[in-house]
C-alpha positions as a Markdown table, in Angstrom:
| # | Residue | x | y | z |
|---|---|---|---|---|
| 1 | Met | 128.1 | 107.3 | 139.6 |
| 2 | Thr | 130.3 | 106.1 | 136.8 |
| 3 | Ser | 134.0 | 106.0 | 137.7 |
| 4 | Glu | 137.2 | 104.4 | 136.4 |
| 5 | Thr | 140.9 | 104.1 | 137.3 |
| 6 | Leu | 143.6 | 104.4 | 134.7 |
| 7 | Arg | 147.2 | 103.3 | 135.3 |
| 8 | Gly | 150.3 | 103.8 | 133.3 |
| 9 | Tyr | 153.5 | 105.7 | 132.7 |
| 10 | Ile | 153.1 | 109.5 | 132.5 |
| 11 | Val | 154.2 | 111.2 | 129.2 |
| 12 | Asp | 153.5 | 114.7 | 128.0 |
| 13 | Leu | 151.7 | 115.0 | 124.7 |
| 14 | Ala | 154.5 | 117.0 | 123.1 |
| 15 | Cys | 156.8 | 114.1 | 123.5 |
| 16 | Leu | 154.2 | 111.4 | 122.9 |
| 17 | Arg | 153.5 | 112.8 | 119.4 |
| 18 | Arg | 157.1 | 112.1 | 118.4 |
| 19 | Tyr | 157.1 | 108.5 | 119.4 |
| 20 | Pro | 156.4 | 105.6 | 117.0 |
| 21 | His | 153.4 | 103.7 | 118.2 |
| 22 | Ala | 155.4 | 100.5 | 118.5 |
| 23 | Glu | 157.8 | 102.2 | 120.9 |
| 24 | Leu | 155.2 | 103.9 | 123.2 |
| 25 | Leu | 155.7 | 101.6 | 126.2 |
| 26 | Asp | 159.5 | 101.6 | 126.0 |
| 27 | Arg | 159.7 | 105.3 | 125.5 |
| 28 | Ala | 157.2 | 106.0 | 128.4 |
| 29 | Arg | 159.3 | 103.9 | 130.7 |
| 30 | Gln | 162.3 | 106.1 | 129.9 |
| 31 | His | 160.5 | 109.4 | 129.9 |
| 32 | Thr | 162.1 | 111.7 | 132.4 |
| 33 | Val | 160.5 | 113.9 | 135.1 |
| 34 | Glu | 162.8 | 116.7 | 134.0 |
| 35 | Cys | 161.2 | 116.6 | 130.5 |
| 36 | Ala | 157.7 | 116.2 | 131.8 |
| 37 | Val | 157.9 | 119.5 | 133.9 |
| 38 | Met | 159.4 | 121.7 | 131.1 |
| 39 | Gly | 157.1 | 124.6 | 130.1 |
| 40 | His | 156.1 | 123.4 | 126.6 |
| 41 | Cys | 155.6 | 119.9 | 127.8 |
| 42 | Val | 153.3 | 121.0 | 130.7 |
| 43 | Glu | 151.3 | 123.1 | 128.3 |
| 44 | Ser | 150.8 | 120.2 | 125.9 |
| 45 | Gly | 149.0 | 118.1 | 128.6 |
| 46 | Tyr | 149.6 | 114.5 | 129.6 |
| 47 | Ala | 148.7 | 110.9 | 128.8 |
| 48 | Leu | 149.3 | 107.5 | 130.5 |
| 49 | Val | 150.8 | 104.6 | 128.6 |
| 50 | Gly | 149.7 | 101.3 | 130.1 |
| 51 | Asn | 151.7 | 98.1 | 130.4 |
| 52 | Gln | 150.3 | 96.7 | 127.2 |
| 53 | Gly | 151.1 | 100.0 | 125.3 |
| 54 | Glu | 147.5 | 101.3 | 125.5 |
| 55 | Leu | 147.2 | 105.1 | 125.5 |
| 56 | Phe | 144.9 | 107.1 | 127.9 |
| 57 | Leu | 144.6 | 110.8 | 127.2 |
| 58 | Leu | 144.1 | 112.8 | 130.4 |
| 59 | Asp | 141.8 | 115.8 | 130.6 |
| 60 | Thr | 143.4 | 119.3 | 131.0 |
| 61 | Gly | 142.3 | 119.5 | 134.6 |
| 62 | Thr | 144.7 | 116.7 | 135.4 |
| 63 | Thr | 147.8 | 118.8 | 134.7 |
| 64 | Pro | 148.1 | 120.4 | 138.2 |
| 65 | Leu | 147.6 | 116.9 | 139.8 |
| 66 | Val | 150.2 | 115.3 | 137.6 |
| 67 | Leu | 152.7 | 118.1 | 138.4 |
| 68 | Ala | 152.1 | 117.7 | 142.2 |
| 69 | Ala | 152.6 | 113.9 | 141.8 |
| 70 | Leu | 155.9 | 114.4 | 139.9 |
| 71 | Lys | 157.2 | 116.7 | 142.7 |
| 72 | Arg | 156.5 | 114.0 | 145.2 |
| 73 | Thr | 158.5 | 111.2 | 143.5 |
| 74 | Ala | 162.2 | 110.4 | 143.9 |
| 75 | Leu | 162.2 | 108.7 | 140.5 |
| 76 | Arg | 164.0 | 110.5 | 137.6 |
| 77 | Glu | 162.2 | 108.6 | 134.8 |
| 78 | Gly | 159.5 | 106.0 | 134.2 |
| 79 | Val | 157.0 | 107.5 | 136.7 |
| 80 | Ala | 153.8 | 105.4 | 136.9 |
| 81 | Leu | 150.6 | 107.0 | 138.0 |
| 82 | Gln | 147.0 | 106.1 | 138.7 |
| 83 | Ser | 144.3 | 108.5 | 137.6 |
| 84 | Arg | 140.8 | 108.3 | 139.2 |
| 85 | Arg | 138.1 | 109.7 | 137.0 |
| 86 | Glu | 134.3 | 110.2 | 137.6 |
| 87 | Leu | 131.5 | 111.2 | 135.3 |
| 88 | Gln | 130.6 | 114.8 | 135.9 |
| 89 | Asp | 128.3 | 116.9 | 133.7 |
| 90 | Gly | 128.4 | 114.2 | 131.0 |
| 91 | Glu | 132.2 | 114.1 | 130.9 |
| 92 | Met | 134.8 | 112.0 | 132.6 |
| 93 | Lys | 136.9 | 114.2 | 134.9 |
| 94 | Thr | 140.0 | 113.4 | 136.8 |
| 95 | Val | 139.4 | 113.6 | 140.6 |
| 96 | Gly | 142.7 | 112.3 | 141.8 |
| 97 | Val | 146.2 | 111.2 | 140.8 |
| 98 | Asp | 148.5 | 108.9 | 142.8 |
| 99 | Leu | 152.0 | 107.6 | 142.3 |
| 100 | Leu | 152.2 | 103.8 | 141.8 |
């Protein structure tokens, strides 16, 4: 079975679209939990921004897992997550999300 683990700071796609590429990592480190759980941000979906500024788009099934992780953290901004994905029916699907 093909699997992978992605790590990075969680950012909703609504906010991510507004950030200049050169500022992705700095903005992701400052992105707040309060923003990430707002209605339109939740609806937009999520991505992870890695430590080198790389961008990992997360599948829509990840949203409830991200929200659960955000509820478990005491951090107010810069939440780093790990997403475990597996190949299912020809597509990579998230099977778990953990706080880092």
